[in-house]
C-alpha positions in Angstrom: 4.4 -8.0 -18.8 4.5 -11.1 -16.6 1.4 -11.7 -14.5 2.0 -13.2 -11.1 -0.7 -15.0 -9.4 -1.7 -14.2 -5.8 -0.9 -16.8 -3.2 -3.8 -17.9 -1.0 -4.1 -15.9 2.2 -4.4 -17.6 5.5 -7.4 -16.0 7.2 -8.5 -15.8 10.8 -11.9 -17.5 11.6 -15.0 -15.4 11.3 -15.8 -13.2 14.3 -18.9 -14.0 16.2 -21.1 -11.1 15.3 -24.6 -12.4 15.6 -23.5 -15.9 14.6 -20.9 -17.1 12.1 -21.4 -17.7 8.4 -19.7 -19.8 5.8 -16.3 -18.8 4.5 -16.1 -17.0 1.2 -14.8 -19.0 -1.8 -11.2 -18.0 -2.6 -8.8 -18.1 -5.6 -7.8 -21.6 -6.6 -11.0 -23.2 -5.3 -9.9 -23.1 -1.6 -12.4 -21.8 0.9 -10.9 -19.2 3.3 -12.8 -17.6 6.1 -13.3 -13.9 6.1 -13.7 -12.1 9.4 -16.7 -9.8 9.5 -15.8 -6.9 11.7 -18.3 -5.2 13.9 -17.1 -1.8 12.7 -18.9 0.7 10.6 -17.3 1.7 7.2 -15.7 4.7 8.9 -12.4 6.1 7.7 -10.0 7.4 10.2 -8.3 9.8 7.8 -4.9 11.2 8.6 -3.5 12.6 5.4 -1.0 15.4 5.8 -0.1 16.8 2.3 2.1 19.7 1.6 0.7 22.5 -0.6 1.3 22.3 -4.4 3.6 24.9 -5.7 3.8 26.4 -9.1 7.3 25.0 -10.0 8.6 21.5 -10.5 9.7 19.3 -7.7 13.1 20.0 -6.2 14.9 16.9 -5.0 18.2 17.3 -3.3 21.1 15.1 -4.3 22.0 14.6 -0.6 21.3 11.0 0.2 19.8 12.0 3.6 17.2 14.2 2.0 13.6 12.9 2.3 12.5 12.6 -1.3 8.7 13.2 -1.0 7.6 16.4 -2.7 4.0 16.6 -4.0 4.8 19.6 -6.2 3.7 17.6 -9.3 0.2 16.2 -9.0 -2.8 15.2 -10.3 -5.6 15.4 -12.8 -9.2 14.4 -11.9 -9.7 10.7 -11.8 -12.1 9.6 -14.6 -11.8 5.8 -14.6 -13.9 3.5 -12.5 -13.4 -0.2 -11.7 -15.9 -2.9 -10.7 -15.3 -6.1 -8.9 -16.6 -8.6 -6.4 -17.5 -7.1 -3.1 -15.4 -8.1 -0.1 -15.8 -7.6 3.6 -12.1 -7.5 4.5 -11.3 -4.3 6.5 -8.3 -2.4 5.3 -5.8 0.0 7.0 -3.5 2.0 4.7 -0.1 3.4 5.7 2.1 5.3 3.3 4.2 8.3 2.1 3.5 11.0 -0.4 2.8 8.5 -3.2 0.0 7.3 -0.9 -1.1 10.9 -0.3 -1.5 11.0 -4.1 -4.0 8.2 -4.2 -5.9 8.9 -0.9 -6.3 12.7 -0.9 -9.2 14.3 -2.8 -6.8 17.2 -3.5 -5.0 14.8 -5.9 -7.6 12.3 -7.2 -11.3 12.8 -7.2 -12.0 9.1 -6.5 -9.6 8.1 -3.8 -8.4 4.7 -2.9 -10.5 4.6 0.3 -13.7 5.8 -1.4 -13.4 3.0 -3.9 -12.9 0.5 -1.2 -15.9 1.8 0.7 -18.0 1.7 -2.5 -17.1 -2.0 -2.7 -18.4 -2.5 0.9 -15.0 -2.8 2.5 -14.4 -0.9 5.8 -11.4 1.3 5.9 -10.1 1.6 9.4 -7.2 3.9 8.9 -5.6 6.1 6.2 -2.3 7.5 7.3 -0.1 9.1 4.6 2.5 11.8 5.1 5.0 13.5 2.8 8.5 12.3 3.6 7.6 9.3 5.7 10.3 6.7 6.1 9.9 3.1 7.3 10.7 4.0 10.9 7.8 6.4 11.1 5.5 3.7 9.7 6.3 1.6 12.7 5.4 4.5 14.9 2.1 4.9 13.2 1.3 1.2 13.8 2.2 1.5 17.5 0.2 4.8 17.9 -2.9 3.6 16.1 -3.2 0.1 17.5 -7.0 0.2 17.6 -7.4 1.1 13.9 -4.6 -1.3 12.8 -6.1 -4.1 15.0 -9.5 -3.6 13.4 -8.1 -4.3 9.9 -7.9 -7.7 8.3 -5.4 -6.4 5.8 -2.8 -3.6 6.3 -1.7 -2.1 3.0 1.8 -0.6 3.4 3.3 1.7 0.7 6.6 2.7 2.2 10.3 2.3 1.3 10.9 5.0 -1.3 12.2 7.5 1.2 14.6 4.9 2.5 16.3 4.2 -0.9 19.0 6.8 -0.3 20.0 5.6 3.1 21.4 2.4 4.7 18.1 0.5 4.5 18.5 -0.2 0.7 22.3 -0.6 0.9 21.9 -4.4 0.9 19.2 -7.1 0.6 19.8 -8.1 4.2 19.3 -4.6 5.6 16.2 -4.0 3.5 14.7 -7.3 4.6 15.4 -6.5 8.3 13.7 -3.1 8.0 10.7 -4.6 6.2 10.4 -7.4 8.9 10.5 -4.8 11.6 7.4 -3.0 10.3 5.7 -6.3 9.6 6.4 -7.5 13.1 5.0 -4.3 14.5 1.7 -5.1 12.7 1.7 -8.7 13.9 2.3 -7.6 17.5 -1.1 -5.9 17.3 -2.7 -9.0 15.7 -0.7 -12.0 14.5 -3.3 -13.0 12.0 -3.2 -9.8 10.0 -2.3 -10.0 6.3 0.3 -7.4 5.2 0.2 -6.3 1.5 3.2 -4.1 0.6 3.4 -2.1 -2.6 6.8 -2.4 -4.2 8.9 0.7 -5.1 10.2 2.4 -8.2 12.6 5.3 -8.4 14.2 6.1 -11.7 17.2 8.0 -10.2 18.3 4.9 -8.2 17.0 1.8 -10.0 19.5 -0.5 -8.3 18.5 0.5 -4.8 14.8 0.1 -5.7 15.6 -3.4 -7.1 17.4 -4.2 -3.8 14.3 -3.2 -1.8 12.0 -5.1 -4.0 14.1 -8.3 -3.8 13.8 -8.0 0.0 10.0 -7.7 -0.3 10.0 -10.9 -2.5 12.1 -12.8 0.0 9.9 -11.8 2.8 6.8 -12.9 0.9 8.4 -16.3 0.1 8.9 -17.0 3.8 5.5 -15.6 5.1 2.2 -16.8 3.7 0.4 -13.7 5.2 2.7 -11.2 3.5 2.1 -10.3 -0.1 3.8 -8.0 -2.5 1.7 -5.7 -4.7 3.8 -5.5 -7.8 3.1 -1.9 -9.0 6.6 -1.0 -10.2 6.9 -3.1 -13.3 3.7 -1.8 -14.8 4.5 1.8 -13.7 8.0 1.7 -15.3 6.5 0.3 -18.6 4.1 3.3 -18.8 6.0 6.5 -20.1 3.2 8.8 -18.7 3.5 7.5 -15.1 6.3 9.5 -13.7 6.8 13.2 -13.2 10.1 14.9 -14.2 11.9 13.8 -11.0 11.4 10.1 -11.8 9.9 9.5 -8.4 6.6 11.2 -8.0 3.8 10.6 -10.5 1.6 12.4 -13.0 -2.1 12.4 -12.8 -2.3 9.4 -15.0 0.4 7.7 -12.8 -1.5 8.3 -9.6 -4.7 6.9 -11.1 -2.9 3.8 -12.4 -1.3 3.3 -8.9 -4.6 3.6 -7.2 -6.1 1.0 -9.5 -3.2 -1.4 -9.1 -3.5 -1.1 -5.3 -7.2 -1.9 -5.6 -6.5 -4.9 -7.7 -4.0 -6.1 -5.1 -6.6 -5.9 -2.4 -9.2 -7.7 -4.4 -9.3 -11.4 -3.5 -10.5 -12.5 -6.9 -7.7 -10.7 -8.9 -4.2 -11.3 -9.9 -1.3 -9.1 -8.7 -0.1 -7.1 -11.7 
């Protein structure tokens, strides 16, 4: 599997909280300042997950159907990771795949609990079953304080849009991605956006279209990064549930760990 190196993030200068300190060394030997937020490591948790049913997931063939259905979920997380501590505050916005990594009902060690254990404030966790990109923009606009308190906004959206017009062309996908990114930048123009790419086995072509648009956006914006989860996920047979969209317990744990790696300044994007 090809390993792609993270490009350097352009950071805002340190906030004046009892005086400023030196910037933290960054990948590639360049020093980049990390803002130290005057916020407690408090999670604003907004996770709305549907109840797990006894049967398998039912996904309508209708292209207008929202595809999130958490009927297949998760074993208890058993693996831990370690890494250099960071003070970058994070806001998380996603759909049911993010519910699977942020809700204790699905994984015992959630994404946000791992971040907090690393000393990273988590200002917002907003994940909802069936969430499309448009609703992600509404979350940003409604939760400006939490989004504005974050140095990095982690976005994991796009899967629910693969059956509609958004993923019908590279141009439409890029426009939709830019609209959400611009909503984040309207809150704070210095915020880094890290966006998890998508994988959907029933519609691989449309997933590829969306991921190309993510790559194009990243190539033009040095504060936009793609977290390349899909390649590793598709290479792991145990990742996906029977619908080819949602994940197994192992798949959710792997996704959580990849997202953590993408948020770690001293790691490569896998």
